[in-house]
One Martini backbone bead per residue (centre of mass of N, CA, C, O) as a GRO file, in nm:
protein
  186
    1MET     BB    1   0.095   0.038   0.024
    2LYS     BB    2   0.060   0.368  -0.047
    3ILE     BB    3   0.205   0.656   0.092
    4GLY     BB    4   0.062   0.961   0.102
    5LYS     BB    5  -0.018   1.281   0.159
    6ARG     BB    6  -0.304   1.225   0.259
    7HIS     BB    7  -0.224   1.028   0.484
    8ILE     BB    8  -0.053   1.227   0.644
    9ILE     BB    9  -0.269   1.441   0.689
   10LEU     BB   10  -0.476   1.255   0.820
   11ALA     BB   11  -0.296   1.171   1.057
   12GLY     BB   12  -0.256   1.456   1.167
   13LEU     BB   13  -0.558   1.517   1.220
   14VAL     BB   14  -0.607   1.279   1.412
   15LEU     BB   15  -0.398   1.370   1.622
   16ALA     BB   16  -0.526   1.647   1.677
   17LEU     BB   17  -0.797   1.539   1.772
   18GLY     BB   18  -0.687   1.367   2.002
   19ALA     BB   19  -0.555   1.603   2.154
   20ALA     BB   20  -0.813   1.767   2.195
   21VAL     BB   21  -0.968   1.555   2.357
   22TYR     BB   22  -0.763   1.520   2.581
   23LEU     BB   23  -0.754   1.818   2.675
   24ASN     BB   24  -1.052   1.837   2.739
   25TRP     BB   25  -1.051   1.609   2.948
   26GLN     BB   26  -0.823   1.727   3.133
   27PHE     BB   27  -0.965   2.039   3.171
   28ALA     BB   28  -1.227   1.947   3.254
   29PRO     BB   29  -1.479   1.948   3.453
   30THR     BB   30  -1.587   1.676   3.698
   31GLU     BB   31  -1.829   1.735   3.891
   32SER     BB   32  -2.079   1.667   3.693
   33LEU     BB   33  -1.995   1.341   3.682
   34VAL     BB   34  -2.081   1.308   3.971
   35LEU     BB   35  -2.251   1.072   4.151
   36PRO     BB   36  -2.456   0.999   4.382
   37THR     BB   37  -2.473   0.804   4.652
   38LYS     BB   38  -2.636   0.621   4.891
   39SER     BB   39  -2.459   0.748   5.132
   40SER     BB   40  -2.571   1.005   5.070
   41THR     BB   41  -2.710   1.291   5.212
   42VAL     BB   42  -3.049   1.418   5.208
   43SER     BB   43  -3.237   1.664   5.281
   44ASP     BB   44  -3.564   1.760   5.292
   45SER     BB   45  -3.507   2.062   5.197
   46GLU     BB   46  -3.377   1.968   4.904
   47LEU     BB   47  -3.621   1.841   4.813
   48GLY     BB   48  -3.764   2.007   4.551
   49LYS     BB   49  -3.593   2.238   4.495
   50ALA     BB   50  -3.650   2.573   4.396
   51LYS     BB   51  -3.619   2.834   4.162
   52PHE     BB   52  -3.683   3.160   4.136
   53VAL     BB   53  -3.851   3.305   3.847
   54SER     BB   54  -3.869   3.604   3.684
   55ALA     BB   55  -4.044   3.771   3.422
   56LYS     BB   56  -3.929   4.078   3.491
   57ALA     BB   57  -3.637   4.012   3.413
   58GLY     BB   58  -3.472   4.183   3.173
   59SER     BB   59  -3.173   4.099   3.196
   60ASP     BB   60  -3.213   3.795   3.148
   61VAL     BB   61  -3.329   3.825   2.863
   62GLN     BB   62  -3.090   3.978   2.744
   63ASP     BB   63  -2.878   3.760   2.800
   64THR     BB   64  -3.012   3.542   2.629
   65ASN     BB   65  -3.016   3.704   2.366
   66SER     BB   66  -2.712   3.756   2.357
   67ALA     BB   67  -2.622   3.461   2.355
   68THR     BB   68  -2.775   3.385   2.097
   69ALA     BB   69  -2.641   3.594   1.912
   70SER     BB   70  -2.346   3.503   1.958
   71ASN     BB   71  -2.388   3.211   1.865
   72SER     BB   72  -2.480   3.289   1.581
   73THR     BB   73  -2.226   3.443   1.500
   74LEU     BB   74  -2.028   3.206   1.543
   75ALA     BB   75  -2.164   3.006   1.349
   76GLU     BB   76  -2.132   3.185   1.098
   77SER     BB   77  -1.823   3.210   1.115
   78ARG     BB   78  -1.761   2.911   1.089
   79LEU     BB   79  -1.885   2.873   0.811
   80ASN     BB   80  -1.709   3.084   0.665
   81ARG     BB   81  -1.436   2.960   0.738
   82GLN     BB   82  -1.484   2.681   0.606
   83THR     BB   83  -1.535   2.782   0.321
   84ALA     BB   84  -1.262   2.924   0.281
   85ARG     BB   85  -1.084   2.681   0.334
   86ASP     BB   86  -1.193   2.497   0.110
   87THR     BB   87  -1.123   2.682  -0.124
   88VAL     BB   88  -0.818   2.706  -0.080
   89LEU     BB   89  -0.750   2.399  -0.074
   90ASP     BB   90  -0.860   2.339  -0.357
   91GLU     BB   91  -0.672   2.529  -0.515
   92LEU     BB   92  -0.408   2.401  -0.417
   93GLU     BB   93  -0.470   2.116  -0.526
   94LYS     BB   94  -0.487   2.200  -0.824
   95GLN     BB   95  -0.194   2.303  -0.844
   96LEU     BB   96  -0.062   2.026  -0.770
   97LYS     BB   97  -0.213   1.862  -1.015
   98ASP     BB   98  -0.096   2.040  -1.224
   99ALA     BB   99   0.105   1.968  -1.497
  100SER     BB  100   0.174   2.274  -1.601
  101SER     BB  101   0.312   2.330  -1.353
  102ASP     BB  102   0.562   2.444  -1.191
  103SER     BB  103   0.772   2.369  -0.929
  104ALA     BB  104   0.752   2.642  -0.779
  105LEU     BB  105   0.441   2.651  -0.760
  106LYS     BB  106   0.412   2.380  -0.611
  107ALA     BB  107   0.584   2.454  -0.365
  108GLN     BB  108   0.409   2.694  -0.279
  109ALA     BB  109   0.144   2.533  -0.245
  110LEU     BB  110   0.252   2.337  -0.031
  111GLU     BB  111   0.332   2.548   0.178
  112SER     BB  112   0.052   2.677   0.207
  113ARG     BB  113  -0.101   2.423   0.291
  114THR     BB  114   0.065   2.365   0.544
  115GLU     BB  115  -0.001   2.633   0.684
  116HIS     BB  116  -0.306   2.592   0.697
  117VAL     BB  117  -0.307   2.330   0.860
  118ASN     BB  118  -0.154   2.443   1.103
  119ASN     BB  119  -0.361   2.664   1.171
  120ILE     BB  120  -0.599   2.477   1.220
  121GLN     BB  121  -0.472   2.325   1.457
  122LYS     BB  122  -0.422   2.572   1.637
  123GLU     BB  123  -0.712   2.670   1.653
  124ASN     BB  124  -0.838   2.412   1.775
  125THR     BB  125  -0.660   2.392   2.028
  126THR     BB  126  -0.718   2.674   2.140
  127GLU     BB  127  -1.024   2.647   2.165
  128THR     BB  128  -1.022   2.405   2.358
  129LEU     BB  129  -0.862   2.543   2.590
  130ILE     BB  130  -1.055   2.778   2.639
  131LYS     BB  131  -1.304   2.604   2.705
  132ALA     BB  132  -1.162   2.450   2.944
  133LYS     BB  133  -1.157   2.737   3.116
  134GLY     BB  134  -1.497   2.817   3.090
  135PHE     BB  135  -1.583   2.887   2.817
  136SER     BB  136  -1.857   2.864   2.612
  137ASP     BB  137  -1.709   3.015   2.364
  138CYS     BB  138  -1.507   3.017   2.051
  139MET     BB  139  -1.276   3.197   1.827
  140VAL     BB  140  -0.996   3.133   1.607
  141PHE     BB  141  -0.761   3.348   1.431
  142ILE     BB  142  -0.504   3.288   1.188
  143ASN     BB  143  -0.282   3.558   1.053
  144GLY     BB  144   0.004   3.478   1.066
  145ASP     BB  145   0.096   3.680   1.350
  146LYS     BB  146  -0.213   3.700   1.390
  147VAL     BB  147  -0.462   3.701   1.663
  148THR     BB  148  -0.810   3.612   1.688
  149VAL     BB  149  -1.074   3.651   1.938
  150LEU     BB  150  -1.396   3.512   1.994
  151LEU     BB  151  -1.642   3.615   2.237
  152PRO     BB  152  -1.884   3.603   2.442
  153GLU     BB  153  -2.019   3.854   2.629
  154SER     BB  154  -2.133   3.663   2.864
  155ASP     BB  155  -1.838   3.593   2.986
  156GLY     BB  156  -1.691   3.828   3.092
  157LEU     BB  157  -1.437   4.034   3.066
  158THR     BB  158  -1.139   4.004   3.231
  159SER     BB  159  -0.816   4.033   3.314
  160GLU     BB  160  -0.787   3.734   3.386
  161LYS     BB  161  -0.910   3.614   3.126
  162VAL     BB  162  -0.716   3.750   2.929
  163SER     BB  163  -0.457   3.619   3.043
  164VAL     BB  164  -0.537   3.329   2.986
  165ILE     BB  165  -0.570   3.358   2.680
  166THR     BB  166  -0.286   3.468   2.613
  167GLU     BB  167  -0.133   3.227   2.724
  168ILE     BB  168  -0.249   3.017   2.530
  169ILE     BB  169  -0.170   3.155   2.263
  170THR     BB  170   0.137   3.176   2.305
  171ALA     BB  171   0.181   2.869   2.346
  172GLN     BB  172   0.047   2.769   2.067
  173THR     BB  173   0.161   3.012   1.850
  174GLY     BB  174   0.384   3.244   1.935
  175ALA     BB  175   0.253   3.501   1.983
  176ASP     BB  176   0.241   3.820   2.031
  177ILE     BB  177   0.067   4.022   2.238
  178SER     BB  178   0.036   4.260   2.021
  179ASN     BB  179  -0.116   4.028   1.813
  180ILE     BB  180  -0.364   4.022   2.012
  181THR     BB  181  -0.723   3.974   1.972
  182ILE     BB  182  -1.006   4.051   2.184
  183THR     BB  183  -1.356   3.979   2.108
  184PRO     BB  184  -1.667   4.068   2.180
  185VAL     BB  185  -1.986   3.920   2.125
  186LYS     BB  186  -2.325   4.036   2.066
   0.00000   0.00000   0.00000
């Protein structure tokens, strides 16, 4: 069986996915996965305990609408990013397969494709690590030496959260702090 470039790229992507799953498992909080045992005691006052929710709380409704809007914006951005990636990678693949292309153009296309695949892996790993730190959602864009992060506004950016995000980004991408932009999505 001949091992081609596609097999190598596919193996790399499988390894990256495995690493992302492992890191997510490693850094995800596990308290919610622990089930109470029969030996744990529950007082009668806790059984059937309900939380009062007022329909008049306008800020809660706005927060929910804001979270839904930011999730919608992030989902739309993900779709646009994936479409752009697919288009670029298809064009690069066509250049590599074109018999009339000279070797310099093919080498440049191969280098560009490798850079795109590396950026995709870095973006996915960085997004997974940011979510593992407790953020509800995020998107990371790497363009050369610049990194942009989109976060839902409902996550409430504080200086501590920004420092956690920048630490993850610098560790994963090697980007300088001055080239990192963190943007809350409304």
